[in-house]
Every structure is written in C-alpha cells, then in structure tokens.
C-alpha positions in Angstrom: 0.0 0.0 0.0 1.3 3.4 -0.9 2.3 5.8 1.9 -0.2 8.5 0.8 -3.1 5.9 0.9 -2.1 4.8 4.4 -2.1 8.3 5.7 -5.6 8.9 4.2 -7.0 5.8 5.9 -5.5 6.7 9.3 -7.1 10.2 9.0 -10.5 8.9 7.7 -11.1 6.0 10.1 -11.3 8.0 13.4 -14.0 10.3 12.0 -16.0 7.4 10.6 -15.8 5.6 13.9 -17.0 8.8 15.7 -19.9 9.2 13.3 -21.1 5.6 13.6 -20.8 5.4 17.4 -22.6 8.7 18.2 -26.3 8.3 19.2 -28.9 11.0 18.5 -31.7 12.1 20.8 -34.4 14.6 19.6 -36.9 16.3 21.8 -39.7 18.7 21.1 -41.1 17.4 17.8 -43.0 14.3 16.7 -44.7 12.6 13.7 -43.5 13.0 10.1 -41.4 16.1 11.0 -39.4 14.0 13.6 -38.9 11.2 11.0 -37.6 13.7 8.4 -35.2 15.3 10.9 -33.9 11.9 12.0 -33.3 10.8 8.4 -31.5 14.1 7.5 -29.2 13.9 10.6 -28.4 10.2 10.0 -27.1 11.2 6.5 -25.1 14.1 7.8 -23.7 12.0 10.7 -22.5 9.3 8.2 -21.1 11.6 5.6 -19.6 14.5 7.5 -18.1 12.9 10.6 -16.6 15.5 13.0 -18.4 18.4 11.1 -21.7 16.9 12.3 -22.4 19.3 15.1 -21.6 22.3 12.9 -23.9 21.2 10.2 -26.7 19.7 12.2 -28.7 22.9 13.1 -28.8 23.9 9.4 -30.0 20.4 8.5 -32.7 20.4 11.1 -34.1 23.7 9.9 -34.2 22.5 6.3 -35.8 19.2 7.4 -38.6 21.1 9.2 -39.4 23.5 6.4 -41.5 21.1 4.3 -43.9 20.8 7.2 -44.3 24.6 7.6 -41.8 25.3 10.3 -39.5 28.2 9.3 -38.6 29.7 12.7 -37.4 26.8 14.9 -35.2 27.3 18.0 -32.6 24.6 18.3 -30.3 23.8 21.2 -27.7 21.1 21.0 -25.4 19.4 23.5 -23.3 16.3 23.7 -23.4 13.9 26.7 -20.5 11.5 26.2 -21.5 9.5 23.0 -25.0 11.0 22.7 -26.0 14.1 20.7 -29.1 15.7 22.3 -31.1 18.2 20.2 -34.0 20.1 21.8 -36.2 21.7 19.2 -38.9 24.3 19.5 -40.4 24.2 16.0 -42.0 27.6 16.4 -45.2 28.8 14.6 -46.6 27.1 11.5 -46.3 29.2 8.3 -49.8 29.7 7.0 -51.1 30.0 3.4 -52.6 33.5 2.8 -53.3 33.0 -0.9 -54.0 29.9 -3.1 -54.6 30.7 -6.8 -55.3 27.6 -8.7 -56.4 28.2 -12.3 -57.3 25.7 -15.0 -56.9 26.8 -18.6 -57.2 24.9 -22.0 -60.0 22.7 -23.3 -60.7 21.3 -19.9 -61.2 24.6 -18.0 -64.9 23.7 -17.6 -64.5 20.0 -17.0 -66.9 19.0 -14.1 -64.4 16.6 -12.5 -61.6 19.1 -12.5 -63.9 21.8 -11.2 -65.1 19.5 -8.4 -61.5 18.8 -7.4 -60.7 22.5 -7.3 -63.7 23.2 -5.1 -62.2 20.9 -2.4 -58.5 21.7 -3.2 -56.6 20.7 0.0 -54.4 23.8 0.0 -56.5 26.8 1.0 -55.9 30.2 2.8 -55.6 29.7 6.5 -54.0 26.3 6.3 -50.4 25.6 7.2 -48.0 25.1 4.3 -47.1 21.4 3.9 -45.0 20.5 0.9 -46.1 16.8 1.1 -49.7 17.9 0.8 -48.7 20.3 -2.0 -47.1 17.5 -4.0 -50.0 15.1 -3.4 -52.5 17.8 -4.6 -50.6 18.3 -7.8 -50.4 14.5 -8.4 -54.2 14.2 -7.9 -54.8 17.0 -10.3 -52.7 15.3 -13.0 -54.4 11.9 -12.2 -57.9 13.3 -12.6 -56.9 15.2 -15.8 -55.4 12.0 -17.3 -58.5 10.0 -16.6 -60.6 12.7 -18.2 -58.6 12.4 -21.4 -56.2 15.3 -21.0 -53.0 13.4 -21.7 -50.8 16.4 -22.3 -51.8 18.4 -19.3 -49.0 20.5 -17.8 -48.4 23.1 -15.1 -47.5 26.3 -17.1 -46.8 28.0 -13.7 -46.1 26.6 -10.3 -44.9 28.9 -7.5 -44.7 28.9 -3.7 -43.9 32.4 -2.6 -42.7 32.5 1.0 -42.4 35.8 2.9 -40.6 35.4 6.2 -41.3 39.0 7.2 -45.0 38.5 7.2 -44.5 34.8 7.8 -46.9 33.8 5.1 -47.0 31.8 1.9 -48.7 32.1 -1.5 -49.4 29.3 -3.9 -49.9 29.9 -7.6 -50.7 27.1 -10.0 -51.8 27.5 -13.6 -52.8 24.1 -15.0 -53.1 23.8 -18.8 -55.1 20.7 -19.7 -54.2 20.8 -23.4 -56.4 18.9 -25.9 -58.7 16.1 -24.9 -58.1 12.6 -26.3 -60.6 9.8 -26.9 -60.7 6.1 -27.3 -60.5 4.8 -30.9 -61.1 1.4 -32.4 -60.2 -1.6 -30.3 -58.0 -4.0 -32.5 -57.7 -7.6 -31.3 -54.7 -9.5 -32.6 -55.0 -13.0 -34.1 -57.2 -15.3 -32.0 -59.2 -18.5 -32.3 -62.3 -16.5 -31.6 -64.2 -14.9 -34.5 -63.5 -11.1 -35.1 -67.2 -10.3 -34.7 -67.2 -12.0 -31.3 -64.1 -10.2 -30.1 -65.5 -6.8 -31.0 -68.4 -7.5 -28.6 -65.8 -7.1 -25.8 -65.3 -3.4 -26.8 -66.7 -1.6 -23.7 -65.7 1.9 -24.9 -68.5 4.1 -26.1 -68.1 6.4 -29.2 -66.3 9.6 -28.3 -65.5 8.3 -24.8 -62.6 10.3 -23.3 -59.4 8.3 -23.0 -58.6 7.1 -19.5 -55.6 4.9 -18.3 -57.7 3.8 -15.4 -60.5 2.6 -17.7 -58.0 0.8 -20.0 -56.5 -1.0 -17.0 -60.0 -2.0 -15.9 -60.8 -3.3 -19.4 -57.7 -5.4 -19.4 -58.5 -6.8 -16.0 -62.0 -7.7 -17.0 -60.8 -9.5 -20.0 -58.3 -11.4 -18.0 -60.8 -12.4 -15.3 -63.3 -13.7 -17.9 -63.6 -17.4 -19.0 -62.2 -16.7 -22.4 -58.5 -15.6 -22.0 -55.4 -16.8 -20.3 -53.4 -13.6 -20.7 -54.3 -10.1 -21.9 -52.2 -7.0 -22.9 -54.2 -3.9 -23.8 -52.0 -0.9 -25.0 -52.8 2.4 -26.6 -51.4 2.7 -30.1 -50.1 6.3 -30.3 -48.4 5.6 -33.6 -51.8 5.1 -35.3 -53.3 8.1 -33.5 -55.7 10.1 -35.7 -56.1 13.6 -34.4 -57.3 13.2 -30.8 -58.5 9.6 -31.3 -56.2 6.8 -29.9 -56.8 3.2 -31.0 -56.2 0.3 -28.6 -54.4 -2.9 -29.5 -55.3 -6.0 -27.5 -53.0 -9.1 -27.6 -54.5 -12.2 -26.0 -53.7 -15.9 -25.4 -56.4 -18.4 -24.8 -56.5 -21.5 -22.5 -56.6 -25.0 -24.0 -59.9 -25.8 -25.6 -60.6 -28.8 -23.3 -60.0 -29.3 -19.6 -60.6 -32.3 -17.4 -60.6 -32.4 -13.6 -60.5 -35.1 -11.0 -61.2 -34.4 -7.3 -60.8 -36.8 -4.4 -61.8 -36.0 -0.8 -63.1 -37.3 2.5 -65.7 -35.7 4.7 -66.5 -36.7 8.3 -70.1 -37.3 7.4 -70.1 -37.7 3.6 -67.3 -40.3 3.6 -65.1 -40.6 0.5 -65.9 -38.0 -2.3 -65.2 -38.2 -6.0 -65.7 -35.5 -8.6 -65.1 -35.7 -12.3 -65.3 -32.6 -14.6 -65.0 -31.9 -18.3 -64.9 -28.4 -19.7 -65.2 -27.8 -23.5 -64.2 -24.1 -23.7 -64.7 -23.3 -27.3 -67.6 -25.3 -28.8 -67.9 -22.4 -31.3 -65.7 -19.5 -32.3 -68.3 -17.2 -30.8 -67.5 -18.1 -27.2 -70.2 -20.8 -26.6 -68.9 -23.4 -24.2 -70.1 -26.5 -22.3 -69.2 -28.3 -19.1 -70.2 -31.5 -17.2 -69.6 -32.5 -13.7 -70.1 -35.8 -11.8 -70.2 -35.8 -8.0 -70.2 -39.0 -6.0 -70.5 -39.4 -2.2 -72.6 -41.3 0.3 -74.9 -38.2 0.7 -75.1 -36.8 -2.8 -74.6 -38.3 -6.2 -75.3 -36.2 -9.3 -74.5 -35.3 -12.9 -74.7 -31.7 -14.1 -74.4 -30.4 -17.6 -74.4 -26.7 -18.6 -74.2 -25.0 -21.9 -73.1 -21.3 -21.9 -74.1 -18.7 -24.6 -72.4 -15.3 -24.3 -74.7 -12.2 -24.4 -74.3 -9.0 -26.2 -71.3 -8.1 -24.0 -69.7 -11.4 -23.0 -68.1 -9.7 -19.9 -71.4 -8.7 -18.4 -74.1 -11.1 -19.6 -74.7 -14.7 -20.6 -77.4 -17.3 -21.1 -77.2 -20.8 -19.8 -79.1 -24.0 -20.5 -78.7 -26.7 -17.8 -79.7 -30.2 -16.9 -79.2 -32.0 -13.6 -79.8 -35.5 -12.3 -79.1 -36.2 -8.7 -79.7 -38.6 -5.8 -79.8 -36.9 -2.4 -79.7 -39.0 0.8 -79.5 -36.8 3.9 -80.2 -38.3 7.4 -84.0 -37.4 7.4 -85.0 -38.3 3.9 -84.1 -39.3 0.3 -84.8 -37.8 -3.2 -84.2 -38.5 -6.8 -84.6 -35.5 -9.0 -84.2 -34.3 -12.6 -84.0 -30.6 -13.4 -84.0 -28.6 -16.6 -83.3 -24.8 -16.5 -82.7 -21.8 -18.6 -81.0 -18.7 -17.1 -80.0 -15.2 -18.0 -77.2 -13.5 -16.0 -76.3 -9.9 -16.0 -73.4 -8.1 -14.1 -73.7 -4.5 -13.2 -70.6 -3.3 -11.4 -70.4 -5.3 -8.1 -73.9 -6.5 -8.5 -75.1 -9.6 -10.4 -78.7 -10.5 -11.2 -80.1 -13.6 -12.7 -83.5 -14.9 -13.8 -84.2 -18.5 -14.6 -87.1 -20.8 -15.5 -86.8 -24.3 -14.0 -88.7 -27.6 -14.4 -88.2 -30.0 -11.5 -89.4 -33.6 -11.4 -88.6 -35.4 -8.1 -89.5 -38.5 -6.2 -88.8 -38.0 -2.5 -89.5 -39.3 1.0 -89.2 -37.5 4.3 -88.8 -39.8 7.4 -92.1 -40.9 8.8 -93.9 -39.9 5.6 -94.8 -41.9 2.5 -93.0 -41.4 -0.8 -94.2 -38.6 -3.0 -93.7 -37.5 -6.6 -93.9 -33.9 -7.5 -93.4 -31.8 -10.6 -92.9 -28.0 -10.6 -92.4 -25.4 -13.2 -91.1 -22.3 -11.4 -89.2 -19.1 -12.1 -86.4 -17.9 -9.9 -84.6 -14.5 -9.6 -81.4 -13.7 -7.6 -79.7 -10.4 -6.8 -76.2 -10.7 -5.3 -73.1 -8.7 -4.7 -69.6 -9.6 -3.6 -67.1 -6.8 -2.6 -63.7 -7.5 -1.1 -60.2 -6.0 -0.9 -58.8 -9.5 -1.8 -60.9 -12.3 -3.2 -58.5 -15.0 -2.0 -58.0 -13.9 1.7 -60.0 -10.7 2.3 -59.4 -8.5 5.3 -62.4 -6.4 4.4 -65.3 -7.7 2.4 -69.0 -8.4 2.2 -71.4 -10.7 0.4 -75.2 -10.3 0.0 -77.6 -12.5 -1.9 -81.4 -12.5 -2.2 -83.4 -15.2 -4.0 -87.1 -15.2 -4.8 -88.8 -18.2 -6.5 -92.2 -19.7 -6.7 -94.7 -21.8 -8.6 -98.5 -21.9 -9.2 -100.6 -25.1 -9.2 -102.4 -23.7 -12.2 -99.2 -23.7 -14.3 -97.8 -27.2 -14.7 -97.1 -27.7 -11.0 -98.4 -30.1 -8.3 -98.5 -27.3 -5.7 -98.2 -23.6 -5.3 -95.3 -22.1 -3.3 -93.3 -18.9 -2.7 -89.8 -19.0 -1.3 -87.5 -16.2 -0.3 -83.9 -16.5 1.0 -81.4 -13.9 2.1 -77.8 -14.6 2.8 -75.2 -12.1 4.1 -71.6 -12.4 5.2 -69.2 -9.7 6.4 -65.4 -9.8 7.1 -63.5 -7.0 8.8 -60.1 -6.7 10.6 -60.1 -4.9 13.9 -56.3 -5.3 14.0 -53.5 -6.1 11.5 -53.3 -9.6 13.1 -57.0 -10.6 13.2 -60.2 -11.0 11.2 -63.8 -11.2 12.3 -66.3 -13.1 10.1 -70.0 -12.7 10.6 -72.7 -14.4 8.5 -76.4 -15.0 8.5 -79.0 -16.9 6.4 -82.8 -16.7 6.5 -85.1 -18.6 4.3 -88.9 -18.5 4.4 -91.4 -20.6 2.4 -95.2 -20.5 2.1 -96.7 -23.6 0.4 -100.2 -24.8 -0.3 -99.4 -28.5 0.0 -96.2 -29.3 1.9 -96.3 -32.9 0.9 -95.8 -31.8 -2.7 -92.8 -29.6 -2.0 -89.8 -31.5 -3.2 -87.0 -32.3 -0.7 -84.5 -30.3 -2.8 -86.6 -27.1 -2.3 -86.7 -27.6 1.5 -84.0 -26.2 3.9 -81.3 -28.2 5.7 -78.6 -27.1 8.1 -75.6 -28.7 9.7 -71.9 -28.7 8.7 -69.7 -25.9 7.2 -71.5 -22.8 6.2 -74.4 -23.4 8.6 -74.1 -24.9 12.1 -70.7 -26.6 12.7 -70.5 -29.5 15.1 -73.6 -31.2 13.5 -73.4 -33.7 10.6 -74.0 -32.4 7.1 -77.7 -31.7 6.4 -78.9 -33.5 9.6 -80.9 -30.5 10.8 -84.1 -30.4 8.8 -85.8 -30.6 6.4 -88.0 -27.6 6.9 -89.9 -24.7 5.3 -87.8 -22.2 7.2 -84.1 -21.6 7.7 -82.4 -19.4 10.3 -78.6 -19.5 10.7 -76.2 -17.1 12.4 -72.5 -17.3 13.1 -69.6 -15.2 14.4 -65.9 -16.3 14.1 -62.7 -14.6 15.2 -59.4 -15.5 13.6 -56.0 -14.4 14.9 -52.6 -14.8 13.3 -50.3 -17.3 15.0 -47.2 -17.3 12.9 -46.6 -16.7 9.2 -49.7 -17.7 7.2 -51.2 -19.7 10.1 -54.3 -18.5 12.0 -56.2 -19.7 15.0 -60.0 -19.4 15.1 -62.9 -19.6 17.6 -66.5 -19.7 16.5 -70.1 -19.8 17.7 -73.0 -20.9 15.4 -76.7 -21.1 15.9 -79.4 -22.2 13.6 -82.3 -24.4 12.6 -84.2 -25.7 9.6 -87.8 -26.7 10.5 -91.5 -26.2 9.7 -91.8 -23.8 12.7 -90.3 -20.4 12.4 -88.2 -19.3 15.4 -88.2 -22.8 16.8 -85.5 -24.0 19.2 -82.1 -23.2 17.8 -79.2 -25.7 17.6 -76.0 -24.3 19.0 -72.4 -25.1 18.1 -69.0 -23.8 19.1 -65.4 -24.7 18.5 -61.9 -23.9 17.5 -60.1 -24.1 14.2 -56.7 -23.7 12.5 -56.5 -21.9 9.1 -53.6 -21.8 6.6 -53.6 -19.0 4.1 -52.8 -20.7 0.8 -52.6 -19.4 -2.8 -56.0 -21.0 -3.5 -57.7 -19.6 -0.4 -57.9 -20.6 3.2 -57.3 -24.2 4.2 -59.6 -24.6 7.2 -59.8 -27.4 9.8 -62.4 -27.0 12.7 -63.3 -29.0 15.7 -67.0 -28.2 16.4 -69.1 -29.2 19.5 -72.8 -29.7 19.1 -74.0 -28.0 22.3 -77.7 -28.8 21.8 -77.2 -32.6 21.4 -77.0 -35.1 24.3 -73.5 -35.5 25.4 -72.4 -32.5 23.4 -70.4 -34.5 20.8 -67.5 -33.2 18.8 -67.0 -33.2 15.0 -64.3 -32.3 12.5 -65.0 -29.9 9.6 -62.6 -29.3 6.7 -62.7 -27.0 3.7 -60.4 -25.4 1.1 -61.3 -22.3 -0.9 -61.9 -18.6 -0.8 -64.2 -17.0 1.8 -66.6 -15.7 -0.9 
C-alpha cells in the first residue's frame, strides 16, 4: 500500500468511527417532522463525521421547512457519546393566498372543477410540501383519466415571505387537448373477429382514461375466455385526438378435465369428475359437465353457456341435472331442466331463470311422494372485497325469490325467499372477524308436494358446525347465524374460535341448535385451508365433530 493511501485511511477511520458510534436524541417534535429530521441527521452524521455538530442545526431547519416550520429554535449538547437536540419548531407558516387556475380545453370540465372546489391547500391552512405535491399528483391523475394526456403546469410557484410569515401558492394548469378512445383492435385469436368486437366496452367519443383501460384489461383477464391479456394504446396510429387500442391475448386449452378426491366426516369418500369444453364455437359458446359421488349426494350436471351482447357482463345458460340426495332425514331422486339469464352491473349480479323439476322423494315418517314443478327464480347478489383469496375487508349479499303456481304445470303452489349475508372486517392487523347469516322463508299450499331439494337443511360448514352435514331439517324455514374470530399465530397460520346457531324446521323461530369450537387456518394461494373442531352444544353428550374445507371465503 502506498504511503499516501495509508495516511488517508488513518485520518479517515477516526472520524468514521466517531460518526457511527454517536447516538442521537431529539426532543420537542413528533410525527413526520421528527422522522424527516432523523433521516437528515443520519445522513449528515454518516457523511460529515466531525463536522456533524456544525452542520446539524442547518439540516434540522431544512428538514422542518417542508412541514411549515421556518422559525425553529434549536439547542444542542453532547453527553458522552450521545448528541441531544431540543427543538422548539415555532409557529406554522400559513397560506394566505392559493390561486389555482385551469386553462385549456378542460377549463370547464366538471371533475376538475369538483376537485378545485375541495382543493386541499387553502388560505388559513399551514404550508405542507407533502400535501402540495400530493395535490398536484391528484390534479394530473384526474386530468389524465378525463382524457387530457398532455396536461402540464405552465406556472407553479410557492412564494414565502418570512417577514409577514406567510405563503402564497400559484398554480396554472393547462389541460391541453382532450383525447378519446378509438377502435379496439384484437390481434389474431381462435375467436371470430365479430365475437371479439363484442368485448369493446368503450362508447363512441369516450374520453381516453388509463384507469378505464386497465379495468378493461383486468375484466378480459378475469373472464372465462382468455389466459393472458395485454391492452395498450397505439399512439403511432393516432388520428387527431383519437387513440386506438391494441389487444393481444392468449387463450387456454380448448378442453380441460378435472378429477377431485376428498373425504368428509359425514359424507365419507368423495369423488368429482369434470369436463370443460371451452370453445364449442368461435363465438364463445362453451359446455361443461360434472359428476359428483358421495354417500350423501350423487349427481351429474351439464351446462351450456351462450355469451350475451357483452360477454363480460351477460350470458345465457341451459342446464340439466340428475341427482340422488340422501340426507339423514329423507331421500330424493330428481331431474332438473333450466334456462338462465345472468347480468353483471358493477359489483352486482342479477339472474333470472325458468326451471322444471321432477322429483321422487321421501321424508322420514312420511310416504314417498312424486312432484313436478315449473317455477321461475330470480337472484340479486353482490360480492365486494379487498382481496378475493383472503380478504381483510369484504361483504357478500344474496337475495333469491322463487315460486310456482298449481295452475301452471305444478303439483302445488309455493313462494320461497332466502337472504344470505356475510361480512369480514379486521379490527387489528393480526386478526379477522367473520359474521354471517342466512334466513329462508317458504309459504306452500301443500307441503307434501314440496320436493326435498326445495326444503331447507342445516348442519356442517357454512351453517351450524358440530352437526353432521344436512342432519338439521328438512324444513320450510331456515335461520342461521355465526360469528368467528381469527388471529394470526405465525406466518400464514391463523387460529380461530366460532359460535354458530341455527335451525331448519317447519316452525319459524323454533329452538335453535347451537355449536361452538376452535379451528386452524392456513392462508394458501387458492384460499384458506380450514380445519375446525366443532361441538354440538344442543345434542345429548355435546359430541365433537371435525370440519374441513379449502377455498376462498366468498
């Protein structure tokens, strides 16, 4: 090592050691101002070494200015290896004038004017640079989503007068021209071009919006039809203020087959086989079949899907189902044909269907009956969550109304309504609370002609835990309520405690069955893996039962 390098290291190392060993204490300020001062002093301490005390007061003043403190009183002292700073931040510098002006094509835009009416920097408020920068970002964001892609601040000034201890803010925001969505061009795809154009959600002369383009891409990706989606504006083909959009997609395999094996405490071994034919036609029509086998339920379901005018928001389905249902208190063999129309409106989904049900059934202590019903059904539902796999805040609501008339191809007349609701919230960062309820109500002219599949059951996951699956009931009425508290144990593992009440019977508000228990939940990529131990408090001996499930909360 050269002599000159050695001398440099010997001179440098003591100051570095001094800087790294010195502790800093700050009194008199808190919050973001304190955090900014600490960060600034840590940088100065590391880089300046023995000049730290000389430079620290200047750094503290500069670190306080973004929060409106321009007249701080700072005292400093050193106690062995600790630097102690006592800061009186002084008065906040207030804004006396805020002139925010919008010029250009968008000077009368309602969204921009609405934002200006509630602009966060107003006379009488303290000057806060963080709020100032955030307000500018929001102004640009709103302008961009209103189609003003070349908006710019032609003037931006903060005038600070320390004599009068006041600040003036002057912003002149030039929106520039407004841009609009043009033609949506889908690249090569196995789907027919006329079908792909039905995905175009942009109206003629709709202002361009990056937010809407991202939402369009997400909707395509979340649909049944595509495996990957990339939607990009094509500025090279821009015509005046009209911007076309190019969409590149890949599609999943045309066929998919699924096999599922499982075991339930009360259902015994379970087997499911599924086949999905995703592209029966190049206009998006698809078909699936599913076979389910267990000791309680055995059935075959087939469904044919026909996309509506907008495949993202509406579709028609034709379905057929044959099943054998063998709960504890009865048996049934049924065949169902149905036609359904589904429509999505934002977070809400509505469906209307016409169903024909033919069923031979028996309820314990009653003779075997055969019934046929032609009945319409309508459902309104909504799911909203911050995360569909493992939400910390979310809700589900569903209301179904259906009925038949004995005068129209039915053995009896009935009206049935059911409301389901579920809410999830997180009182702390480590916990979740899940509350759910389910109420069903039926009026029927001849109960003996109401098929078993249209009666209510309870017991098992989703109803009253601790009781075997579908062992409570059957009944005309359903009442279920539940509360569950989950708390993080370690990593992705949660512990849970729950309390359930409910009944399914022919008497409304009859004696409720109660269940309680504990559980363990693992947060997996496919949704919670849940194992519960439930205790049937209303049964003699209060027996215990295991409950297991995999999948999202909604």
